[in-house]
C-alpha positions in Angstrom: 7.6 -20.0 -2.4 11.4 -19.5 -4.1 13.9 -18.5 -0.9 14.9 -15.6 -3.9 11.8 -13.9 -4.6 12.0 -11.5 -0.9 15.0 -10.1 -1.7 14.2 -9.9 -5.7 10.4 -8.6 -4.7 9.1 -10.6 -6.7 5.5 -11.6 -6.3 4.3 -14.2 -8.5 6.5 -16.1 -11.3 3.7 -18.0 -14.0 4.9 -20.0 -16.6 3.6 -24.0 -17.6 0.6 -24.8 -16.7 -0.1 -21.6 -14.6 0.9 -19.1 -17.8 -0.7 -21.0 -20.4 -4.7 -20.8 -18.2 -4.5 -17.0 -18.0 -2.6 -16.3 -22.0 -1.8 -18.7 -24.9 0.6 -21.4 -25.3 3.6 -19.8 -25.9 4.7 -23.3 -27.6 2.1 -22.5 -29.8 2.4 -19.0 -29.5 4.9 -16.8 -30.2 3.5 -13.3 -29.2 3.4 -15.4 -25.4 5.9 -15.2 -23.3 7.7 -18.4 -21.5 8.1 -16.9 -18.3 6.4 -13.9 -17.5 7.7 -12.6 -13.3 5.5 -10.3 -12.1 7.0 -7.8 -9.2 5.5 -6.8 -5.4 3.6 -4.1 -5.8 5.0 -1.1 -5.9 8.6 -1.8 -7.6 9.8 -1.1 -10.5 13.8 -1.7 -11.4 15.5 0.6 -12.5 19.1 2.0 -11.2 17.9 5.6 -12.8 17.5 8.6 -10.1 15.2 10.0 -12.6 12.5 7.4 -13.5 9.7 8.1 -11.7 6.9 6.1 -13.9 7.1 3.5 -15.4 4.9 1.4 -17.6 2.4 -0.8 -15.1 2.4 -5.0 -14.9 -0.2 -7.3 -13.7 -1.4 -5.6 -10.4 -5.0 -5.3 -9.8 -5.0 -1.4 -10.0 -3.1 -1.5 -13.7 -5.1 -4.1 -14.8 -8.5 -2.7 -13.2 -8.3 1.4 -14.8 -11.3 3.3 -15.4 -12.1 3.6 -19.3 -14.5 6.9 -20.1 -16.4 7.5 -23.6 -17.4 10.5 -24.6 -19.1 11.6 -27.3 -21.9 13.8 -28.1 -25.1 11.1 -29.3 -24.0 9.0 -26.6 -26.4 9.7 -23.4 -25.0 10.0 -19.8 -24.6 6.9 -17.8 -22.0 4.3 -16.2 -21.9 1.2 -17.7 -19.8 -1.1 -15.4 -18.8 -4.4 -17.4 -15.1 -5.8 -17.5 -13.5 -4.8 -21.1 -10.0 -5.1 -23.1 -8.2 -2.4 -24.1 -8.3 -4.5 -27.6 -12.4 -3.6 -27.4 -11.3 0.4 -27.7 -10.4 0.4 -31.8 -13.7 -1.9 -33.2 -15.8 0.1 -31.6 -13.8 4.2 -33.2 -14.6 2.6 -36.1 -18.2 1.3 -35.0 -18.6 4.7 -34.5 -17.0 6.3 -37.2 -19.1 3.9 -39.6 -16.1 1.7 -40.2 -16.9 -2.0 -39.8 -14.7 -2.9 -37.1 -14.4 -6.9 -39.2 -11.7 -4.6 -41.4 -9.6 -5.5 -39.4 -7.2 -8.6 -38.6 -6.6 -8.9 -35.9 -10.9 -8.0 -34.3 -12.0 -11.5 -37.1 -8.6 -13.9 -35.1 -9.9 -12.1 -31.8 -13.6 -12.3 -32.4 -13.3 -9.1 -31.2 -16.4 -6.8 -29.5 -17.2 -3.2 -29.5 -17.5 -1.5 -26.1 -20.8 -3.0 -24.2 -23.6 -0.7 -23.1 -22.9 2.2 -26.5 -26.1 1.2 -27.7 -24.3 1.5 -31.4 -24.4 -0.6 -33.8 -23.1 -4.3 -33.3 -22.8 -3.8 -29.3 -24.0 -5.8 -27.1 -26.3 -4.6 -25.3 
């Protein structure tokens, strides 16, 4: 382990092959960083005395959150399925009767609408 990890509150460093296993290759995708440093759970790096929130990170509690979909046309039920936030926009478009394929990112990334909602084009 890096000798500076503990005093800097660093939990994990992702780079090289480890980074590519979880994300795209930074050499071919400009949106992927070259290195990701994941802080220890609960760490917020700031000198501010007024900060009381942060934007999240890679901790389990940051990446595994509940999602509620509500519309009068859907029956009440619980669906336990891993989803990505990138699926929200295509789902909204589908519910509005707009083809999600109109979004370039949906076409390129082959993003599906949220599963289990029983809407046209969704996985059941």
